[in-house]
MDAnalysis code that builds the backbone (N, CA, C; Angstrom):
import MDAnalysis as mda
import numpy as np

u = mda.Universe.empty(240, n_residues=80, atom_resindex=np.repeat(np.arange(80), 3), trajectory=True)
u.add_TopologyAttr("name", ["N", "CA", "C"] * 80)
u.add_TopologyAttr("resid", np.arange(1, 81))
u.add_TopologyAttr("resname", ["UNK", "UNK", "UNK", "UNK", "UNK", "UNK", "UNK", "UNK", "UNK", "UNK", "UNK", "UNK", "UNK", "UNK", "UNK", "UNK", "UNK", "UNK", "UNK", "UNK", "UNK", "UNK", "UNK", "UNK", "UNK", "UNK", "UNK", "UNK", "UNK", "UNK", "UNK", "UNK", "UNK", "UNK", "UNK", "UNK", "UNK", "UNK", "UNK", "UNK", "UNK", "UNK", "UNK", "UNK", "UNK", "UNK", "UNK", "UNK", "UNK", "UNK", "UNK", "UNK", "UNK", "UNK", "UNK", "UNK", "UNK", "UNK", "UNK", "UNK", "UNK", "UNK", "UNK", "UNK", "UNK", "UNK", "UNK", "UNK", "UNK", "UNK", "UNK", "UNK", "UNK", "UNK", "UNK", "UNK", "UNK", "UNK", "UNK", "UNK"])
u.atoms.positions = np.array([
    [-107.102, -9.381, -13.202],
    [-106.241, -8.588, -11.896],
    [-107.298, -10.014, -10.940],
    [-106.899, -10.949, -10.600],
    [-108.416, -11.758, -9.567],
    [-108.982, -10.952, -8.599],
    [-110.285, -10.843, -9.284],
    [-111.471, -10.069, -8.010],
    [-110.985, -10.342, -6.667],
    [-111.318, -11.497, -6.224],
    [-110.518, -11.571, -4.451],
    [-108.998, -11.313, -3.518],
    [-108.490, -10.694, -4.806],
    [-106.774, -10.873, -4.067],
    [-107.192, -9.861, -3.441],
    [-106.014, -10.937, -1.741],
    [-105.930, -10.193, -1.138],
    [-104.579, -9.969, -0.727],
    [-104.048, -8.220, -0.271],
    [-102.750, -7.615, -0.823],
    [-102.019, -8.038, 1.048],
    [-100.656, -8.547, 1.399],
    [-100.174, -7.840, 2.040],
    [-98.590, -6.995, 1.983],
    [-98.501, -6.343, 2.704],
    [-96.950, -5.362, 2.983],
    [-96.138, -5.859, 3.175],
    [-95.729, -5.571, 2.333],
    [-93.974, -6.405, 2.077],
    [-92.681, -5.268, 2.783],
    [-93.418, -3.902, 2.718],
    [-92.119, -2.826, 2.592],
    [-92.873, -1.499, 2.821],
    [-92.385, -1.053, 3.751],
    [-93.120, 0.735, 3.853],
    [-92.384, 1.793, 3.693],
    [-92.900, 2.730, 3.180],
    [-91.282, 4.183, 3.359],
    [-92.392, 5.703, 3.564],
    [-91.421, 6.831, 4.244],
    [-92.386, 7.982, 3.927],
    [-91.993, 9.059, 1.910],
    [-91.364, 7.361, 1.279],
    [-90.676, 7.922, 1.050],
    [-90.772, 7.346, -0.621],
    [-92.352, 8.037, -1.641],
    [-92.335, 8.136, -2.873],
    [-91.464, 6.514, -3.902],
    [-90.334, 7.564, -4.051],
    [-89.385, 7.368, -4.593],
    [-88.757, 5.852, -4.215],
    [-88.947, 6.424, -3.210],
    [-88.150, 4.697, -2.694],
    [-88.596, 3.472, -2.706],
    [-89.791, 3.922, -2.912],
    [-90.990, 2.563, -2.649],
    [-90.598, 2.731, -4.362],
    [-90.652, 3.067, -4.922],
    [-90.864, 2.840, -6.564],
    [-89.313, 1.831, -6.721],
    [-88.320, 1.833, -6.553],
    [-87.345, 1.277, -5.909],
    [-87.669, 0.120, -5.340],
    [-88.209, -0.421, -4.996],
    [-88.937, -1.331, -4.066],
    [-89.654, -2.479, -5.201],
    [-90.800, -1.672, -4.931],
    [-90.522, -2.421, -6.738],
    [-90.784, -2.748, -7.747],
    [-89.573, -1.565, -8.554],
    [-88.314, -1.755, -9.561],
    [-87.421, -3.628, -8.354],
    [-87.221, -3.919, -8.051],
    [-86.209, -4.817, -7.041],
    [-87.720, -6.500, -7.204],
    [-88.798, -5.716, -7.176],
    [-89.671, -7.361, -6.780],
    [-90.092, -6.856, -7.900],
    [-89.520, -6.607, -8.738],
    [-91.107, -6.936, -10.070],
    [-90.334, -7.394, -10.990],
    [-89.266, -6.878, -10.961],
    [-87.989, -8.161, -12.347],
    [-87.357, -9.652, -11.253],
    [-88.510, -9.703, -10.203],
    [-87.617, -10.886, -9.612],
    [-88.510, -11.499, -9.627],
    [-89.718, -11.075, -10.384],
    [-91.466, -11.542, -10.823],
    [-93.041, -11.640, -10.294],
    [-91.745, -11.052, -9.146],
    [-93.481, -10.663, -8.506],
    [-94.404, -9.545, -8.871],
    [-95.849, -9.631, -8.406],
    [-96.644, -8.801, -8.954],
    [-96.479, -7.394, -7.974],
    [-96.958, -6.212, -8.034],
    [-96.189, -5.467, -7.217],
    [-98.267, -4.427, -7.315],
    [-97.488, -3.638, -5.928],
    [-98.750, -2.311, -5.990],
    [-98.099, -1.764, -4.839],
    [-98.116, 0.036, -5.677],
    [-98.178, 0.730, -4.345],
    [-99.676, 1.448, -3.883],
    [-99.867, 0.897, -1.711],
    [-100.686, 2.494, -1.767],
    [-100.071, 3.311, -1.454],
    [-101.468, 4.176, -1.500],
    [-100.704, 5.811, -0.640],
    [-99.763, 5.957, -1.542],
    [-99.507, 6.003, -3.079],
    [-97.451, 6.786, -3.744],
    [-98.196, 8.030, -3.400],
    [-99.724, 8.342, -4.384],
    [-99.369, 10.605, -3.449],
    [-99.886, 10.802, -2.846],
    [-99.800, 10.322, -2.328],
    [-100.628, 10.476, -0.809],
    [-100.439, 12.018, -0.042],
    [-99.676, 13.029, 0.513],
    [-98.912, 13.586, 1.514],
    [-98.788, 12.765, 2.440],
    [-97.016, 12.981, 2.060],
    [-96.406, 12.691, 4.027],
    [-95.962, 13.731, 4.464],
    [-95.825, 13.626, 5.014],
    [-95.780, 14.217, 6.346],
    [-94.657, 13.883, 7.688],
    [-93.542, 14.854, 7.623],
    [-92.305, 14.496, 8.800],
    [-93.104, 13.897, 9.981],
    [-93.147, 12.769, 10.520],
    [-93.499, 12.896, 12.126],
    [-94.034, 11.856, 11.622],
    [-94.647, 11.730, 10.628],
    [-95.905, 9.676, 9.469],
    [-94.795, 9.215, 9.692],
    [-94.993, 7.736, 10.419],
    [-94.363, 6.607, 10.317],
    [-95.521, 5.903, 8.787],
    [-94.768, 6.141, 7.506],
    [-94.411, 5.108, 6.425],
    [-96.167, 4.951, 5.888],
    [-95.762, 6.616, 5.241],
    [-97.291, 6.192, 5.215],
    [-97.245, 5.738, 3.437],
    [-96.372, 4.917, 2.493],
    [-96.677, 4.511, 1.298],
    [-96.493, 3.723, 1.382],
    [-96.943, 2.054, 1.127],
    [-97.118, 0.572, 1.867],
    [-96.668, 0.069, 0.181],
    [-95.551, -0.346, 0.377],
    [-95.210, -1.214, -0.508],
    [-96.295, -3.338, -0.551],
    [-97.311, -3.701, -1.202],
    [-97.792, -4.163, -1.071],
    [-97.782, -6.096, -2.480],
    [-98.333, -7.070, -2.127],
    [-97.944, -8.054, -2.666],
    [-99.317, -8.526, -2.758],
    [-99.291, -9.521, -3.218],
    [-100.589, -10.447, -3.079],
    [-100.129, -11.522, -1.987],
    [-101.164, -11.627, -0.988],
    [-100.314, -12.457, 0.328],
    [-100.073, -13.893, 0.391],
    [-100.199, -14.461, -1.080],
    [-99.736, -15.725, -1.074],
    [-97.970, -15.832, -1.130],
    [-97.453, -14.831, -1.719],
    [-96.239, -14.517, -2.000],
    [-95.422, -13.047, -1.474],
    [-96.560, -12.950, -0.576],
    [-95.948, -11.704, 0.952],
    [-94.661, -12.563, 1.566],
    [-94.205, -13.440, 1.758],
    [-93.158, -14.038, 2.805],
    [-91.628, -14.682, 1.963],
    [-92.108, -14.605, 0.494],
    [-91.053, -14.614, 0.047],
    [-90.365, -13.883, -1.142],
    [-91.400, -12.539, -0.865],
    [-91.710, -11.381, -0.865],
    [-90.086, -10.339, -0.314],
    [-90.894, -10.387, 0.839],
    [-89.646, -9.273, 2.219],
    [-88.604, -10.864, 2.295],
    [-88.405, -12.675, 2.289],
    [-87.246, -12.666, 1.912],
    [-86.666, -12.319, 1.416],
    [-87.146, -11.592, -0.037],
    [-86.093, -11.247, -1.161],
    [-85.836, -9.614, -1.142],
    [-86.482, -9.116, -0.318],
    [-86.078, -7.387, 0.094],
    [-84.851, -8.118, 0.564],
    [-84.903, -8.661, 1.849],
    [-83.767, -9.368, 2.955],
    [-82.506, -9.205, 2.247],
    [-82.861, -9.883, 1.490],
    [-81.704, -10.728, 0.794],
    [-80.456, -9.087, 0.234],
    [-81.612, -9.117, -0.949],
    [-80.808, -8.028, -1.581],
    [-81.522, -5.909, -0.539],
    [-80.664, -5.971, -0.167],
    [-80.806, -4.755, 0.817],
    [-80.391, -3.980, 1.198],
    [-79.340, -4.565, 0.457],
    [-77.266, -3.834, -0.657],
    [-78.039, -3.549, -1.565],
    [-78.888, -3.541, -2.623],
    [-79.305, -2.997, -3.661],
    [-80.196, -2.025, -3.697],
    [-80.695, -1.708, -2.069],
    [-81.946, -0.848, -2.192],
    [-80.918, -0.107, -1.484],
    [-79.772, -0.040, -0.614],
    [-78.899, 1.054, -0.140],
    [-79.807, 1.061, 1.859],
    [-81.347, 0.448, 3.088],
    [-80.912, 1.218, 3.406],
    [-81.809, -0.359, 3.734],
    [-82.660, -0.620, 4.917],
    [-83.172, -1.281, 5.598],
    [-84.697, -1.394, 4.714],
    [-85.347, -2.218, 5.105],
    [-86.855, -2.341, 4.395],
    [-87.343, -2.219, 6.068],
    [-88.548, -1.932, 5.658],
    [-89.289, -1.668, 6.508],
    [-90.801, -2.092, 6.516],
    [-91.193, -2.949, 7.425],
    [-92.324, -3.494, 7.159],
    [-92.909, -2.128, 8.194],
    [-94.916, -2.442, 7.684],
    [-96.052, -1.819, 8.710],
    [-95.831, -2.216, 10.173],
])
């Protein structure tokens, strides 16, 4: 992994399982994906605490890919 890796959030959710769906779809498309706060407790009322992130240089392409494949996810993609 690069020492100067800069990440950008492309989706966020309160549900770690949904973050894994995002990860799977993005990785299948060739993106390197990172999940932030995956094991942090999520509480009802806190907005989108699990973050799906990719390298900043790939963020726009990843967001577009998620939007184009929203049907596979089953709900609209939410960003931070």
